Backbone bond lengths (Angstrom), bond angles and torsions (degrees), N, CA, C in turn:
res aa  C-N    CA-C-N  psi(-1)  N-CA   C-N-CA  omega(-1)  CA-C   N-CA-C  phi
1 G - - - 1.448 - - 1.519 110.73 -
2 L 1.320 116.21 172.48 1.452 119.99 -179.66 1.514 111.35 -75.06
3 C 1.363 118.30 -39.99 1.453 122.27 -178.73 1.514 108.84 -88.70
4 T 1.317 118.18 129.09 1.449 122.51 177.51 1.501 109.48 -103.35
5 T 1.329 116.89 151.53 1.452 121.35 176.86 1.509 109.61 -82.06
6 D 1.351 115.86 168.78 1.457 120.25 -179.97 1.524 111.10 -63.57
7 S 1.337 117.44 -32.27 1.456 120.59 -178.65 1.519 112.52 -78.97
8 D 1.315 116.10 -15.92 1.455 120.53 -177.60 1.517 109.67 -128.38
9 R 1.326 115.63 47.74 1.461 120.56 -176.47 1.525 110.43 -80.06
10 C 1.290 115.12 133.05 1.464 120.42 179.41 1.513 109.74 -78.68
11 E 1.347 115.48 127.12 1.456 119.82 -178.72 1.527 111.83 -84.58
12 S 1.316 117.21 -12.24 1.457 119.99 -178.89 1.513 110.46 -79.12
13 A 1.334 115.24 151.69 1.463 120.37 178.04 1.521 111.55 -79.37
14 F 1.340 117.82 -6.31 1.466 120.54 -179.06 1.516 110.01 -74.11
15 H 1.329 115.08 140.60 1.461 121.02 174.73 1.516 107.42 -146.50
16 P 1.329 118.09 138.75 1.474 119.86 -175.88 1.519 113.87 -63.40
17 N 1.326 118.21 -21.19 1.462 120.52 179.08 1.521 112.76 -96.41
18 L 1.316 116.88 8.70 1.462 121.83 177.48 1.520 108.50 -107.69
19 L 1.319 116.68 127.02 1.464 120.48 -178.52 1.525 109.14 -64.26
20 P 1.341 118.24 117.37 1.466 119.94 -175.63 1.516 112.35 -69.29
21 C 1.304 113.98 149.68 1.466 121.62 178.88 1.521 108.83 -106.70
22 I 1.325 116.61 129.22 1.459 120.91 -179.05 1.521 110.49 -81.40
23 V 1.325 115.92 -47.54 1.465 121.23 -176.57 1.520 108.51 -136.93
24 A 1.331 116.26 140.20 1.466 122.30 174.18 1.519 108.36 -127.02
25 L 1.319 116.01 121.90 1.459 122.14 -179.56 1.517 109.27 -115.76
26 E 1.320 115.99 134.32 1.461 121.36 178.57 1.524 109.32 -112.34
27 T 1.320 115.97 122.07 1.454 121.62 175.51 1.522 109.21 -105.63
28 A 1.312 116.34 -173.40 1.460 119.72 -179.22 1.521 111.84 -65.94
29 K 1.336 117.27 -28.31 1.461 120.41 -176.37 1.529 114.06 -123.19
30 Y 1.333 118.02 -18.26 1.457 119.22 -170.25 1.528 111.13 -134.89
31 F 1.335 114.30 160.66 1.456 123.27 166.32 1.528 107.40 -110.48
32 I 1.310 116.20 128.79 1.459 121.50 179.59 1.525 107.97 -111.62
33 L 1.332 116.36 119.16 1.457 122.11 -178.62 1.523 109.66 -112.43
34 V 1.321 115.76 135.19 1.459 122.25 176.69 1.523 107.37 -114.44
35 H 1.340 116.27 115.59 1.455 121.52 -178.95 1.523 110.61 -100.76
36 E 1.315 114.47 164.19 1.456 120.07 174.44 1.529 110.10 -67.37
37 N 1.316 114.86 154.08 1.459 119.60 176.28 1.530 109.28 -73.02
38 V 1.321 116.03 122.66 1.461 120.70 -177.49 1.527 108.73 -96.81
39 P 1.336 117.92 116.34 1.475 119.29 -177.65 1.524 113.24 -76.17
40 G 1.327 118.31 -18.16 1.455 120.65 -176.55 1.520 112.50 -79.48
41 H 1.307 114.81 -164.55 1.457 121.81 -179.20 1.522 109.10 -121.42
42 T 1.304 115.97 166.82 1.454 120.29 178.46 1.530 109.90 -85.42
43 L 1.329 114.74 164.26 1.459 118.97 176.05 1.520 111.36 -63.64
44 L 1.326 116.16 -29.63 1.461 119.30 176.70 1.521 110.75 -63.09
45 D 1.334 116.77 -39.98 1.469 120.23 176.40 1.528 111.16 -62.37
46 C 1.338 115.82 -41.52 1.473 119.37 -179.27 1.521 111.51 -64.92
47 V 1.326 115.91 -44.65 1.463 119.64 -178.34 1.523 110.80 -67.24
48 T 1.329 116.63 -35.75 1.461 120.78 -175.10 1.524 112.44 -79.82
49 F 1.342 116.15 -45.08 1.467 119.46 -170.86 1.533 113.93 -108.94
50 S 1.324 118.07 -26.70 1.473 120.31 -177.82 1.525 110.61 -137.48
51 P 1.317 118.34 63.98 1.472 119.92 -178.45 1.520 113.46 -64.47
52 A 1.336 118.01 -18.92 1.465 120.12 179.97 1.523 112.21 -66.17
53 I 1.336 117.06 -20.52 1.463 120.02 178.61 1.521 110.67 -61.48
54 L 1.331 116.34 -32.42 1.465 121.57 -179.52 1.524 110.23 -106.13
55 G 1.317 116.52 38.96 1.458 120.19 -171.45 1.511 115.48 -78.35
56 T 1.339 118.91 -12.06 1.463 120.75 -178.17 1.524 110.04 -117.85
57 N 1.330 115.13 154.73 1.462 120.05 -179.98 1.521 111.98 -65.33
58 S 1.327 117.29 -34.10 1.463 120.19 -178.99 1.524 111.46 -63.01
59 K 1.319 117.53 -36.79 1.463 120.38 178.45 1.526 110.99 -68.91
60 I 1.319 116.19 -41.87 1.462 119.83 179.06 1.523 110.51 -65.32
61 L 1.327 116.79 -42.04 1.462 120.52 179.35 1.525 111.17 -64.92
62 F 1.323 117.38 -33.57 1.460 120.38 176.99 1.525 110.87 -64.31
63 L 1.325 117.08 -40.49 1.463 120.42 176.65 1.525 110.98 -65.30
64 V 1.333 116.51 -43.34 1.462 120.50 179.03 1.522 110.55 -62.75
65 Y 1.323 117.07 -40.44 1.461 121.82 178.50 1.526 111.17 -58.89
66 Q 1.325 116.75 -44.97 1.463 120.04 179.47 1.527 111.18 -64.12
67 L 1.336 116.36 -40.71 1.462 119.71 178.81 1.520 111.43 -63.59
68 L 1.328 117.38 -41.06 1.462 120.77 180.00 1.524 111.17 -66.35
69 C 1.322 117.24 -38.83 1.463 120.40 176.96 1.526 110.83 -63.62
70 L 1.318 116.43 -42.95 1.460 120.16 178.15 1.522 110.76 -65.59
71 L 1.321 116.83 -40.98 1.458 120.82 179.87 1.520 110.84 -61.91
72 R 1.318 116.83 -42.64 1.463 119.97 178.05 1.523 110.77 -63.19
73 H 1.319 116.93 -43.50 1.462 121.09 179.93 1.531 110.90 -61.27
74 I 1.324 116.93 -44.70 1.462 120.94 -179.96 1.524 110.58 -63.31
75 H 1.332 117.62 -43.96 1.463 120.93 -179.25 1.522 111.71 -67.71
76 D 1.327 117.99 -33.25 1.461 120.60 176.54 1.522 111.59 -63.60
77 L 1.315 116.75 -25.94 1.465 121.60 176.98 1.520 112.33 -86.22
78 G 1.338 117.05 0.08 1.455 120.40 -178.67 1.511 113.54 77.91
79 L 1.333 117.29 22.43 1.460 121.70 -178.34 1.522 109.42 -117.07
80 V 1.327 115.80 175.85 1.461 121.01 178.73 1.524 108.92 -125.72
81 L 1.315 115.47 148.60 1.466 120.99 176.60 1.515 111.28 -83.67
82 A 1.330 116.40 -22.83 1.469 124.40 175.18 1.528 111.11 70.71
83 D 1.318 115.03 -165.73 1.467 121.87 -172.71 1.527 110.59 -85.65
84 I 1.312 116.02 77.05 1.461 119.27 177.61 1.527 109.64 -79.79
85 T 1.303 115.64 154.23 1.464 122.35 178.92 1.528 108.99 -120.90
86 L 1.314 116.17 177.47 1.462 120.29 178.78 1.522 112.05 -61.37
87 S 1.318 116.78 -28.76 1.466 119.94 179.80 1.524 112.30 -75.60
88 D 1.329 118.35 -10.35 1.467 122.04 177.64 1.527 112.12 -93.17
89 I 1.318 117.71 -3.36 1.463 122.08 -176.02 1.525 108.78 -112.65
90 Y 1.328 116.41 114.09 1.461 121.78 178.51 1.526 109.34 -95.08
91 V 1.308 116.49 141.59 1.462 121.49 -176.98 1.526 108.94 -134.69
92 D 1.351 115.69 139.56 1.460 119.37 178.65 1.526 110.14 -99.35
93 S 1.314 116.65 -171.54 1.467 121.05 -175.62 1.526 112.79 -69.03
94 H 1.337 116.98 -18.16 1.468 121.06 178.82 1.530 111.68 -99.14
95 L 1.334 116.51 10.07 1.471 123.46 179.09 1.520 113.22 67.75
96 W 1.335 117.15 21.61 1.462 119.72 170.12 1.525 107.91 -81.81
97 I 1.314 116.66 135.28 1.461 120.25 -174.37 1.520 111.00 -111.42
98 Q 1.326 114.73 155.04 1.458 123.52 170.38 1.524 107.21 -136.88
99 V 1.315 115.36 130.55 1.458 121.77 -172.55 1.521 109.80 -108.09
100 T 1.325 115.11 137.70 1.462 120.79 172.89 1.523 108.65 -89.11
101 P 1.328 118.51 112.76 1.471 119.78 -175.92 1.520 111.67 -75.27
102 K 1.331 115.08 162.01 1.460 121.93 175.86 1.528 108.42 -95.33
103 L 1.312 115.50 97.90 1.461 119.37 -176.31 1.519 111.70 -63.65
104 E 1.333 116.74 -38.30 1.456 119.56 -174.76 1.521 112.47 -64.58
105 A 1.326 117.48 -22.41 1.464 120.05 -179.91 1.522 112.14 -74.55
106 N 1.328 118.05 -12.57 1.458 121.94 -177.82 1.525 112.77 -109.37
107 I 1.321 116.12 12.91 1.461 120.27 179.78 1.522 108.60 -105.49
108 Y 1.309 116.70 118.34 1.457 121.85 179.58 1.528 109.24 -123.51
109 E 1.299 114.36 143.01 1.459 120.24 174.49 1.522 107.64 -93.12
110 L 1.317 115.59 103.52 1.456 120.27 -175.49 1.523 110.46 -73.12
111 P 1.317 117.85 134.44 1.465 120.16 176.08 1.517 110.09 -70.54
112 P 1.323 117.65 154.73 1.472 119.61 177.82 1.518 110.81 -60.19
113 R 1.314 115.63 134.28 1.463 120.30 -177.85 1.528 109.85 -78.54
114 P 1.323 118.36 123.46 1.467 120.29 -179.65 1.517 111.22 -72.11
115 Q 1.314 116.18 157.95 1.449 121.83 176.01 1.519 109.53 -68.44
116 P 1.350 117.83 154.31 1.465 119.47 -178.27 1.516 113.92 -58.39
117 D 1.328 116.82 -34.92 1.458 119.54 -177.65 1.525 112.77 -93.24
118 Q 1.338 116.19 5.44 1.462 119.96 -178.48 1.519 110.08 -89.93
119 E 1.305 118.20 126.10 1.456 123.26 -179.34 1.520 109.92 -104.20
120 I 1.303 115.09 157.97 1.462 120.24 176.76 1.519 109.04 -67.65
121 S 1.317 115.60 132.77 1.457 119.23 -177.61 1.518 110.72 -68.54
122 S 1.312 115.64 158.92 1.463 120.61 -179.91 1.523 110.99 -64.99
123 I 1.333 117.50 -28.31 1.463 120.44 178.49 1.528 110.14 -66.50
124 E 1.348 116.79 -43.52 1.457 120.28 179.41 1.520 110.93 -65.91
125 K 1.331 116.61 -38.99 1.461 120.14 177.96 1.525 110.69 -63.21
126 T 1.338 115.98 -41.88 1.461 119.75 -179.80 1.521 110.96 -65.78
127 K 1.343 116.39 -41.15 1.466 120.78 179.64 1.530 110.81 -63.08
128 K 1.342 116.51 -43.28 1.457 120.11 179.44 1.521 111.17 -65.44
129 S 1.330 115.52 -38.40 1.461 119.60 178.65 1.521 110.91 -64.28
130 R 1.344 116.53 -40.47 1.460 120.00 178.36 1.524 111.26 -65.60
131 D 1.344 116.27 -38.05 1.462 119.24 178.20 1.524 110.74 -61.04
132 I 1.331 116.21 -44.67 1.465 120.12 -179.96 1.520 110.60 -64.99
133 N 1.336 116.48 -41.51 1.464 120.16 -179.81 1.527 111.51 -62.80
134 S 1.331 116.29 -44.06 1.465 119.37 -179.13 1.526 111.27 -68.30
135 L 1.331 116.85 -37.54 1.461 120.10 177.72 1.524 111.27 -64.92
136 T 1.327 115.52 -45.28 1.465 119.40 -179.12 1.522 111.02 -63.79
137 L 1.328 116.21 -40.40 1.460 119.76 179.51 1.528 110.96 -64.62
138 A 1.338 116.38 -41.14 1.466 119.74 178.65 1.526 111.10 -65.34
139 W 1.328 116.53 -36.65 1.466 120.05 179.34 1.528 111.08 -69.33
140 V 1.343 116.56 -41.63 1.463 120.37 179.80 1.525 110.67 -62.80
141 R 1.325 116.49 -37.37 1.463 120.89 -178.86 1.528 112.85 -81.03
142 G 1.316 117.01 -2.22 1.462 119.93 178.82 1.511 113.89 80.81
143 A 1.336 117.12 15.77 1.461 120.23 -179.12 1.524 112.08 -80.13
144 M 1.321 118.67 -12.89 1.458 122.09 177.75 1.528 108.68 -143.25
145 S 1.312 115.07 151.46 1.463 120.57 -176.07 1.524 110.84 -76.70
146 N 1.317 115.64 168.14 1.463 120.81 177.62 1.526 111.20 -60.70
147 L 1.344 116.10 -42.21 1.456 120.02 -178.70 1.523 111.27 -64.95
148 D 1.334 117.22 -43.50 1.465 120.11 179.26 1.525 110.95 -63.96
149 Y 1.322 116.49 -38.34 1.465 120.94 -179.79 1.531 110.74 -66.24
150 L 1.327 117.00 -46.92 1.461 120.40 180.00 1.527 111.43 -67.43
151 T 1.327 116.67 -35.35 1.462 119.93 176.96 1.524 111.13 -64.15
152 A 1.335 116.73 -41.50 1.463 120.72 178.47 1.523 111.01 -64.41
153 L 1.330 117.58 -40.20 1.465 120.77 178.10 1.529 111.09 -64.38
154 N 1.327 116.83 -39.62 1.461 120.00 177.38 1.519 111.42 -64.33
155 N 1.332 116.50 -38.90 1.462 119.78 177.86 1.523 111.34 -64.68
156 L 1.333 116.85 -40.69 1.461 120.29 177.91 1.524 111.26 -65.83
157 A 1.323 116.65 -29.17 1.464 120.68 179.57 1.529 112.48 -81.07
158 G 1.335 117.04 -2.07 1.453 120.29 178.02 1.510 115.01 90.76
159 R 1.324 117.28 7.66 1.458 120.09 178.30 1.526 110.42 -83.54
160 R 1.351 115.29 152.48 1.464 120.59 -176.15 1.516 109.42 -124.16
161 F 1.333 115.51 128.23 1.466 120.70 -179.97 1.522 109.79 -67.30
162 G 1.325 116.80 128.53 1.451 121.40 179.95 1.509 114.97 91.73
163 D 1.344 117.95 -5.92 1.458 121.68 179.10 1.523 108.38 -91.23
164 P 1.336 119.59 115.30 1.472 119.68 -177.76 1.511 113.46 -65.13
165 R 1.339 118.35 -17.83 1.463 120.28 -179.30 1.513 112.30 -83.39
166 C 1.309 118.22 -29.60 1.476 120.27 -179.89 1.530 109.14 -148.62
167 H 1.323 115.41 58.40 1.462 121.46 -179.76 1.520 110.06 -71.28
168 H 1.315 116.39 161.51 1.460 121.34 177.56 1.529 110.75 -60.11
169 V 1.325 115.84 144.59 1.460 122.88 177.48 1.519 108.03 -109.54
170 L 1.330 116.43 122.47 1.457 121.96 -179.13 1.526 109.18 -129.50
171 P 1.324 118.19 141.36 1.469 119.96 178.14 1.523 110.81 -71.04
172 W 1.317 115.60 146.33 1.460 119.14 -178.87 1.523 109.88 -76.75
173 V 1.310 115.96 141.70 1.468 121.64 179.18 1.522 111.34 -121.51
174 T 1.334 117.64 -8.23 1.460 121.36 176.97 1.512 107.91 -159.17
175 D 1.331 116.88 150.93 1.459 120.72 176.20 1.526 112.05 -99.69
176 F 1.346 116.43 6.89 1.466 123.49 175.42 1.537 112.61 61.19
177 S 1.328 117.26 22.80 1.462 119.75 177.70 1.524 112.00 -78.33
178 S 1.327 117.60 -16.00 1.460 121.64 178.03 1.525 109.11 -133.13
179 P 1.325 117.83 143.79 1.465 120.22 -179.04 1.521 112.00 -77.16
180 N 1.315 115.20 165.28 1.468 123.30 172.10 1.530 113.20 59.85
181 G 1.338 116.66 31.23 1.460 119.85 175.05 1.505 114.90 64.85
182 A 1.323 118.00 33.35 1.467 120.75 -178.50 1.516 112.42 -78.29
183 N 1.328 117.23 -9.32 1.460 119.91 -177.17 1.530 111.03 -130.89
184 W 1.334 115.82 48.52 1.463 119.05 177.52 1.527 110.27 -61.82
185 R 1.295 116.42 144.17 1.461 121.32 179.90 1.525 110.26 -68.74
186 D 1.336 115.67 139.92 1.459 121.93 176.21 1.525 108.03 -80.28
187 L 1.333 116.36 102.20 1.463 120.89 -175.79 1.520 112.73 -73.71
188 T 1.336 118.21 -6.70 1.467 120.00 176.44 1.523 111.53 -79.07
189 K 1.337 117.62 -10.01 1.460 121.53 -179.78 1.526 109.83 -117.71
190 S 1.325 115.41 146.76 1.457 120.11 178.29 1.525 110.26 -70.91
191 K 1.332 115.06 163.25 1.461 119.31 179.23 1.533 110.75 -64.40
192 F 1.341 117.02 -34.86 1.463 120.52 177.92 1.521 110.99 -63.05
193 R 1.323 116.15 -42.61 1.462 119.64 -179.28 1.534 110.71 -66.72
194 L 1.329 116.37 -38.33 1.460 119.24 179.27 1.526 111.69 -66.81
195 N 1.334 116.67 -37.11 1.462 120.22 -177.66 1.525 112.39 -78.91
196 K 1.346 116.72 -40.97 1.465 120.94 -173.54 1.526 113.48 -96.50
197 G 1.328 116.41 -24.83 1.456 118.90 -178.05 1.517 112.09 95.40
198 D 1.320 115.95 161.67 1.462 120.81 -177.52 1.523 111.63 -64.11
199 R 1.322 117.20 -40.23 1.461 119.84 -176.18 1.522 111.93 -64.02
200 Q 1.320 117.19 -42.48 1.459 120.89 179.64 1.519 111.04 -64.44
201 L 1.328 116.57 -38.16 1.460 119.44 178.55 1.521 110.81 -68.20
202 D 1.334 117.20 -37.92 1.465 119.88 177.91 1.524 111.27 -65.43
203 L 1.331 118.07 -37.60 1.459 121.07 179.51 1.523 112.18 -64.35
204 T 1.331 115.96 -26.57 1.458 119.09 179.54 1.520 111.28 -62.87
205 Y 1.322 115.93 -33.33 1.469 120.03 -176.87 1.532 112.32 -103.98
206 D 1.326 117.85 -1.77 1.466 121.00 176.46 1.521 109.53 -85.77
207 V 1.316 115.88 73.89 1.463 121.25 -178.49 1.519 108.57 -87.35
208 P 1.326 118.92 126.07 1.468 119.74 178.96 1.520 111.38 -66.27
209 P 1.306 117.39 149.57 1.468 119.85 -179.89 1.512 111.45 -63.26
210 S 1.322 114.61 145.44 1.456 120.07 -179.24 1.519 110.68 -68.60
211 S 1.340 116.55 144.82 1.466 121.24 -179.89 1.515 112.42 -72.00
212 N 1.366 116.00 -15.32 1.465 119.60 -179.85 1.509 112.37 -81.89
213 M 1.319 116.88 -10.57 1.460 119.73 -176.90 1.524 109.34 -81.00
């Protein structure tokens, strides 16, 4: 099958839903990939010119199933599939898909690894502290949005957007149970109070007097 279990995980980077690469060339500035010629069409072609091909829910679910299997395989390798579009997904007459991955989304410039006994200099600590102070001040004054502020904090913490191993962490503001933001989270209350209710939170601090008093 396409999905493998944890006990039978494939160690190879090959996957039937990933468009195979014949040749990969690395130059000083670029990676050049040569793929096989795909005789089928993209999902964008199907949606635009032949939407009847995807006319049933079972066909759509089959495509979603293949994408989820590929996504799991890519994440198990510590990589990301990135922002693929319908034009990146090729489909044949039997609705088997092959996806063209975004290579550039998996290329990171790793910082030099410090020695175990090497500590961050006081200058770097001061610079980082100033960055946080200026960001917080700009956020308090309304010069930057909540999302921009949290994104900057995640970047300072070493997290990378789109990396499944250390993706940005953001607090939830809606559970998406209602459209058009009809159920925004009440930020004046803690998550515990929202989940348990006011009465449960009050009971936590309603400790009966000790009998020894």
